[in-house]
TIZA-737613 format. One record per residue (C-alpha): x, y, z; residue number from 1. Coordinates in pm, 1 decimal. Each point is the difference from the previous one (the first is absolute). Layout:
REM residues N
          u          v          w   nuba
          X          Y          Z    NUM
...
REM end
This chain:
REM residues 401
          u          v          w   nuba
     9246.7    18393.9    11475.1      1
      -63.2     -252.9     -280.8      2
      236.4     -289.9      -71.9      3
      182.7      -33.3     -333.0      4
      161.8     -319.1     -124.6      5
      311.3       46.2     -209.8      6
      246.3     -189.0     -214.7      7
      344.2      157.6      -35.4      8
      364.0      -84.4      -74.5      9
      297.9       82.5      218.2     10
      344.0      119.2     -111.8     11
      106.5     -356.7      -86.1     12
     -306.4      -58.2     -216.0     13
     -167.9     -236.1      247.1     14
     -382.4       19.5        4.5     15
     -152.2      117.7      328.9     16
     -367.8       22.7       93.3     17
     -192.7      109.5      307.8     18
     -264.7      230.2      140.6     19
       33.6      365.2      109.0     20
     -245.5      242.1      160.8     21
      -11.2      342.5     -163.0     22
     -243.4      271.1     -102.8     23
       57.3      -34.9     -376.7     24
      188.2     -211.6     -252.6     25
      243.6      289.3      -46.4     26
       90.4      -22.9      370.5     27
       63.2     -374.0      -37.2     28
      231.5       62.4     -294.0     29
      188.0      261.4      203.1     30
       34.0     -242.1      292.1     31
      132.5     -271.9     -230.9     32
      248.6      241.2     -155.4     33
      121.8       87.2      349.1     34
       73.7     -369.9       51.0     35
      194.9      -15.0     -329.1     36
     -271.7     -209.5     -160.8     37
     -123.0       45.6     -359.0     38
     -381.8      -44.6       -8.4     39
     -143.6     -224.7     -271.8     40
     -362.7      -14.0      115.9     41
     -191.2      182.3      274.1     42
     -369.7      -58.3       62.5     43
     -246.0       67.3      281.6     44
     -116.2     -303.0      194.1     45
     -367.1      -59.6       67.1     46
     -116.0       51.8      357.5     47
      -17.3     -370.7       75.0     48
      307.7     -107.8     -193.3     49
      209.9      -82.9      308.0     50
      126.3     -355.5       27.1     51
     -243.5     -207.4      197.8     52
       34.9     -349.6      137.7     53
     -332.9     -155.2      -92.1     54
     -176.7      254.4      220.5     55
      209.9     -100.8      305.3     56
      137.8      254.6      243.2     57
      324.6       -6.6      189.3     58
      -69.3       87.2      362.9     59
      165.0      301.7      158.7     60
      167.0     -233.9      248.9     61
      162.0     -199.4     -282.3     62
      114.8      325.2     -163.6     63
      149.8      118.4      331.2     64
      197.9     -325.5       32.2     65
      128.1       48.5     -356.3     66
      115.5      357.2       74.4     67
      176.5     -103.3      321.2     68
      174.5     -302.6     -152.8     69
      111.0      190.7     -310.2     70
      136.4      278.3      221.1     71
      199.8     -251.0      209.4     72
      146.8     -169.7     -306.9     73
      107.5      326.4     -165.6     74
      142.2      130.2      329.3     75
      207.6     -319.6       25.8     76
      155.9       72.2     -339.7     77
     -207.3     -240.1     -214.2     78
      -63.0      149.1     -348.6     79
     -357.6      104.1      -77.1     80
      -63.0     -259.3     -272.2     81
      133.8     -285.4      211.6     82
     -206.4      121.6      297.5     83
     -317.8        0.4     -208.5     84
       69.0     -352.6     -126.6     85
       63.1     -126.8      353.7     86
     -327.5      149.3      123.2     87
     -185.4     -144.5     -299.6     88
      131.7     -349.9       69.7     89
      -85.9        5.6      370.3     90
     -342.1      169.4      -34.0     91
     -263.3     -229.7      151.6     92
     -296.0      204.8     -125.8     93
      -96.0      -94.7     -358.4     94
     -122.7      348.7      -90.9     95
      316.9      161.1      136.5     96
      212.1     -251.3     -190.0     97
     -168.2       94.8     -328.7     98
       46.8      371.5       73.8     99
      370.9      -48.7       74.5    100
       40.6     -213.5     -310.7    101
     -131.0      287.3     -213.0    102
      213.0      257.0      187.4    103
      315.9     -206.5      -52.7    104
      -67.7      -33.0     -373.6    105
      -63.0      374.6      -39.7    106
      309.7      100.3      200.8    107
      206.1     -241.2     -211.4    108
     -129.9      181.5     -308.6    109
      133.2      328.1      137.9    110
     -301.7      146.5      177.9    111
       49.0      175.5      332.5    112
     -132.6     -173.0      313.0    113
     -272.3      261.0       55.8    114
     -115.4      -33.2     -363.8    115
      -27.2     -377.1       38.3    116
     -190.4       39.0      327.4    117
     -240.2      250.2     -159.2    118
     -133.8     -281.8     -219.9    119
     -151.2     -158.1      311.4    120
     -241.0      250.4      161.1    121
     -167.2     -280.8      196.6    122
      328.2      -84.9      170.3    123
      181.8      330.4       51.3    124
     -144.2      335.5      102.1    125
       73.9      323.1     -185.6    126
      180.8      125.7      309.5    127
      231.7     -302.8       10.3    128
       80.9       30.7     -371.7    129
       90.3      367.6       27.6    130
      214.4      -57.6      308.9    131
      186.6     -281.9     -178.5    132
       54.6      232.2     -295.6    133
      134.2      276.9      224.7    134
      222.9     -248.0      183.4    135
      140.3     -143.6     -323.3    136
       73.8      344.8     -142.9    137
      146.9      130.1      326.1    138
      212.0     -305.5       77.2    139
     -182.4     -100.5      319.2    140
     -226.3     -277.1     -133.9    141
       48.2     -228.7      302.5    142
     -102.2      278.1      240.8    143
     -304.1       85.4     -212.0    144
     -109.5     -364.4       -9.2    145
       49.1      -32.8      375.1    146
     -216.9      307.2       65.7    147
     -270.7     -126.1     -235.8    148
        1.7     -335.6      181.3    149
      -34.3      163.0      343.7    150
     -269.2      236.4     -126.9    151
     -201.7     -286.2     -153.2    152
       29.8     -209.9      316.3    153
     -111.3      293.8      219.1    154
     -304.3       60.9     -220.3    155
      -95.7     -368.2        2.2    156
       43.3      -10.0      378.3    157
     -229.1      301.7       40.5    158
     -256.9     -154.1     -233.9    159
       15.0     -329.0      191.1    160
      -49.9      170.8      338.0    161
     -296.6      194.1     -137.2    162
     -166.1     -310.6     -145.7    163
       55.2     -204.0      316.4    164
     -146.7      280.3      212.2    165
     -314.8       13.2     -214.4    166
      -38.2     -378.1      -30.3    167
     -192.7      -52.2      326.0    168
     -253.6      283.9      -53.3    169
      -65.4     -131.5     -352.3    170
      -46.0     -350.8      142.1    171
     -248.3      132.4      255.2    172
     -190.4      180.7     -275.3    173
      -25.5     -315.1     -213.6    174
     -106.6     -216.0      295.3    175
     -255.4      260.9      110.1    176
     -148.3       16.2     -350.0    177
      -26.9     -381.2      -15.1    178
     -169.6      -13.0      342.6    179
     -247.3      272.1      -97.3    180
      -75.2     -176.1     -328.8    181
      -63.0     -330.3      181.4    182
     -235.6      167.3      247.9    183
     -203.0      178.1     -268.4    184
      -16.1     -285.8     -252.1    185
      -26.1     -308.9      223.1    186
      -77.4       78.9      362.4    187
     -250.4      288.3       -8.1    188
     -237.0     -148.1     -268.2    189
      -74.7     -289.8      239.4    190
     -199.3      243.6      216.9    191
     -207.8      156.8     -278.5    192
     -289.3     -247.4       26.1    193
       14.2        1.2      381.1    194
      -50.3      377.1       14.4    195
     -263.5        5.2     -274.6    196
     -297.3       25.1      241.6    197
      154.5      285.2      193.5    198
       52.9      186.3     -326.5    199
     -366.3      -51.4      -95.9    200
     -112.0      139.7      336.1    201
      238.8      292.3      -30.0    202
      181.1     -109.2      316.3    203
      335.8      -77.0     -159.7    204
      272.6      236.1      129.5    205
      133.0      241.2     -263.0    206
      358.2     -122.4       38.4    207
     -110.5     -361.1      -63.0    208
     -210.8      101.7     -299.7    209
      295.7      191.4     -142.5    210
      233.4     -299.4       54.2    211
     -239.3     -240.5     -173.6    212
      -46.1      243.7     -289.3    213
      377.9       35.2      -37.3    214
       44.9     -376.5        4.2    215
     -273.1      -49.9     -263.3    216
      143.3      275.2     -221.7    217
      350.9     -141.1       16.6    218
     -129.1     -350.9      -73.3    219
     -217.3      115.1     -292.1    220
      234.2      254.9     -155.1    221
      334.8     -141.2      112.6    222
      110.6     -101.2     -351.2    223
      -86.9      337.2     -163.4    224
      171.8      177.8      291.7    225
      310.9     -217.6      -46.0    226
        3.7       67.8     -375.4    227
      -42.0      371.2       72.0    228
      291.5       -1.9      244.8    229
      222.6     -182.2     -251.8    230
     -106.7      245.4     -272.5    231
       77.1      291.0      231.8    232
      342.9     -150.4       64.3    233
       74.7      -20.7     -374.1    234
     -125.4      357.7      -47.8    235
      221.7      130.5      280.1    236
      296.3     -192.9     -139.0    237
      -61.7      158.2     -341.1    238
      -20.2      344.7      159.5    239
      332.2      -57.9      175.0    240
      162.2      -46.9     -340.8    241
      -91.5      357.9      -93.0    242
      185.9      304.7      127.7    243
     -316.6      158.9      140.7    244
      -92.4     -322.2      182.0    245
      346.1      -39.0      149.4    246
       -2.7      361.6      108.4    247
     -334.2      -45.4      182.3    248
      120.8     -323.9      161.0    249
      329.7      153.4      116.9    250
     -187.8      301.4      138.9    251
     -238.3     -234.4      184.7    252
      292.9     -199.6      143.7    253
      160.0      315.0      138.4    254
     -328.9      122.3      154.9    255
     -103.8     -337.7      140.2    256
      -56.7        0.4      378.2    257
      279.4     -167.3      200.4    258
      179.9     -142.1     -306.8    259
       23.9      323.6     -204.4    260
      304.5      149.9      180.6    261
      171.1     -340.1      -17.0    262
      -43.6      -28.8     -378.0    263
      125.5      358.0      -45.9    264
      305.9      -52.0      222.1    265
       94.2     -321.8     -179.9    266
      -24.9      173.0     -340.1    267
      216.2      292.4      117.5    268
      252.5     -244.3      151.3    269
       23.4     -196.1     -327.5    270
       57.0      322.1     -194.6    271
      272.4      121.2      239.3    272
      180.7     -335.3        9.1    273
        2.8      -48.8     -377.1    274
      106.5      360.4      -66.8    275
      271.3       -7.3      267.0    276
      136.2     -336.8     -114.1    277
       19.1      108.7     -363.1    278
      164.8      333.4       80.8    279
      255.0     -184.2      215.4    280
       84.0     -214.1     -303.7    281
       62.2      295.1     -228.0    282
     -326.1       -2.8     -199.3    283
      -89.8      357.9     -114.2    284
     -266.9      162.3      215.9    285
     -256.3       50.3     -279.1    286
       22.1     -366.7     -102.2    287
      -11.2     -101.0      366.6    288
     -314.3      207.7       54.6    289
     -163.4     -156.6     -305.1    290
       57.8     -352.1      133.7    291
      -73.8       74.7      366.8    292
     -323.2      171.7     -107.3    293
     -132.9     -330.1     -134.8    294
      147.6     -197.4      292.7    295
     -216.1      197.9      246.2    296
     -300.9     -198.5     -123.5    297
     -236.8      296.4       32.6    298
     -122.9      205.5     -298.2    299
      -65.1      312.5      209.0    300
      349.1       -5.9      153.2    301
      144.9      -70.7     -344.5    302
     -160.1      321.2     -130.2    303
      151.9      201.6      287.7    304
      342.3     -154.3      -72.4    305
      -38.7       78.3     -371.1    306
      -62.1      365.0       88.7    307
      313.2      -10.6      216.6    308
      198.7     -130.3     -298.5    309
     -112.6      300.4     -204.9    310
      115.0      231.8      278.4    311
      341.7     -163.9        9.6    312
       28.9       31.8     -378.7    313
      -61.3      373.2       50.4    314
      278.7       16.3      259.4    315
     -217.7        3.8      314.0    316
        5.8     -225.8      306.4    317
     -173.4     -333.2       54.1    318
     -151.1       82.5      339.3    319
     -220.8      292.6     -110.8    320
     -238.8     -184.5     -237.9    321
      -14.8     -300.3      235.0    322
     -111.7      231.4      280.6    323
     -254.3      174.3     -225.7    324
     -165.3     -332.1      -93.7    325
     -111.8      -52.1      361.3    326
       60.9     -377.5      -11.1    327
      352.0       -5.6      146.0    328
       37.6       38.4      379.8    329
      149.0      330.7      108.7    330
      293.7     -161.7      180.4    331
       87.4     -195.9     -316.6    332
       -6.1      317.2     -210.1    333
      218.3      183.9      252.0    334
      256.9     -280.8        2.3    335
        8.7       -3.3     -381.9    336
       44.7      378.9       -5.0    337
      294.6      -12.6      243.2    338
      151.7     -295.9     -188.7    339
      -10.3      195.0     -326.9    340
      186.2      287.6      161.6    341
      263.3     -230.3      149.3    342
       30.1     -213.6     -317.3    343
      -87.0     -320.6      188.8    344
     -335.5      -77.0     -161.8    345
       78.9     -364.4      -80.8    346
       89.6      -89.0      360.4    347
     -283.5      197.9      160.9    348
     -263.7     -151.5     -230.7    349
       96.5     -353.5      104.3    350
       -9.7      107.5      367.2    351
     -345.8      150.5      -53.7    352
     -117.4     -328.0     -153.2    353
      140.6     -199.8      294.2    354
     -175.2      224.4      252.3    355
     -333.0        1.0     -186.4    356
       -0.1     -377.5      -38.5    357
       72.9      -55.6      370.5    358
     -272.3      241.0      110.9    359
     -246.1     -138.2     -254.8    360
       73.1     -356.0      108.4    361
      -77.8       90.4      363.3    362
     -317.9      182.4     -106.5    363
     -104.7     -297.4     -213.1    364
       48.7     -238.8      292.7    365
     -208.7      226.6      224.2    366
     -274.9       34.0     -263.2    367
      -15.7     -375.8      -52.0    368
      -22.2      -55.0      376.6    369
     -296.1      238.7        5.4    370
     -163.0     -166.3     -301.8    371
        7.3     -349.2      148.9    372
     -219.4       69.6      308.0    373
     -223.1      228.3     -210.8    374
      -66.1     -279.2     -249.7    375
      -59.4     -249.6      280.6    376
     -249.0      241.4      155.0    377
     -177.5       41.3     -335.3    378
      -22.6     -377.4      -45.1    379
     -127.9      -42.9      357.3    380
     -249.2      282.6      -55.5    381
     -139.3     -163.4     -315.2    382
      -41.2     -335.2      175.2    383
     -161.2      176.0      298.9    384
     -252.5      174.3     -226.2    385
      -92.7     -332.7     -162.1    386
      -38.5     -170.4      338.5    387
     -214.6      282.8      141.5    388
     -215.4        8.3     -314.3    389
      -67.0     -372.7       31.1    390
      -50.6      -10.7      379.2    391
     -238.0      297.4       32.4    392
     -297.9     -169.0     -173.9    393
       70.9     -323.7      191.7    394
      -19.3      189.6      330.5    395
     -318.6      170.7     -120.6    396
     -156.2     -333.2      -94.9    397
       93.7     -161.3      333.3    398
     -141.1      295.8      198.7    399
     -330.8      -14.8     -189.5    400
      -26.3     -371.2       76.4    401
REM end
């Protein structure tokens, strides 16, 4: 939904401003009236009108620390405004300090905490903002903040484990590419003149001739090839900004050998965890589905979840359209179906996410362990081909002598 900035007056005549998400201006006016506010001005914000800190981002880890500390202060009986000021004063991160400074000023002006946080999309996720809003309205703000903090930390921990698992295979790939480039550009050309006579006589082995031709081609056309690769990278990046390009990329990720099931399981786990966490905090299911759909990070899954939202609006269950899409594992769909019948969907969804993440983590570790020896074998195979291609003509020359 679009964001609308507003200026209004409360019952005492004090001016209040902030930002609300709604479908139309009429809905914003109705929301303000429900808060006993008299609207003076309501206007739609441009897509990039969120408060930014010179292009800086607040890391998810910093945001998680903020959620946890604010939850502890409120739980200890410290008023919200005083808690925010304390966190602003002790913030060591400059970007976070500027964000908190703006939040404090907006809350002092009468804006709700979630409205002040919404001005900083680079610092706080849509899920966190909606959970804070639900917690503030339901009187359990400290619990909502604590759950957001634990959720954010779990997601960062999963991301860190995934990146550390893939670090060594990526390192091997970079080193292998550098070694191959050195062989083709520096080492192999030294033998071109030596094998010239054998080539003239037609006695040069085919594998050696092919290696020399590859080396010469790379040396002659290396710059155009590099420019072409960079251009291809920019083209692919542009395509990923379009819906069709993202759809093709997400489909490719799910169908990729070895890594495809891992990417799919992680996306399903993210969806289940976000949806379960938001439902547990009292966020309406349609709004929760809208946010968790984007949190899945996969356009194809998002479409299946959107269809599920339409079914729920029509009074049907969540499990049926998820099963029909074919992207959600059967055991996950069955657990969701039983949870809907027993009215325990929020708890079961978080359990599903925990189980999927554990299984996916084990599968990722196993896949990485398989990738490492495979990449080493490929690197050894390339070096072996180069050595054989260079030694064969030398053996032939020595035997003729």
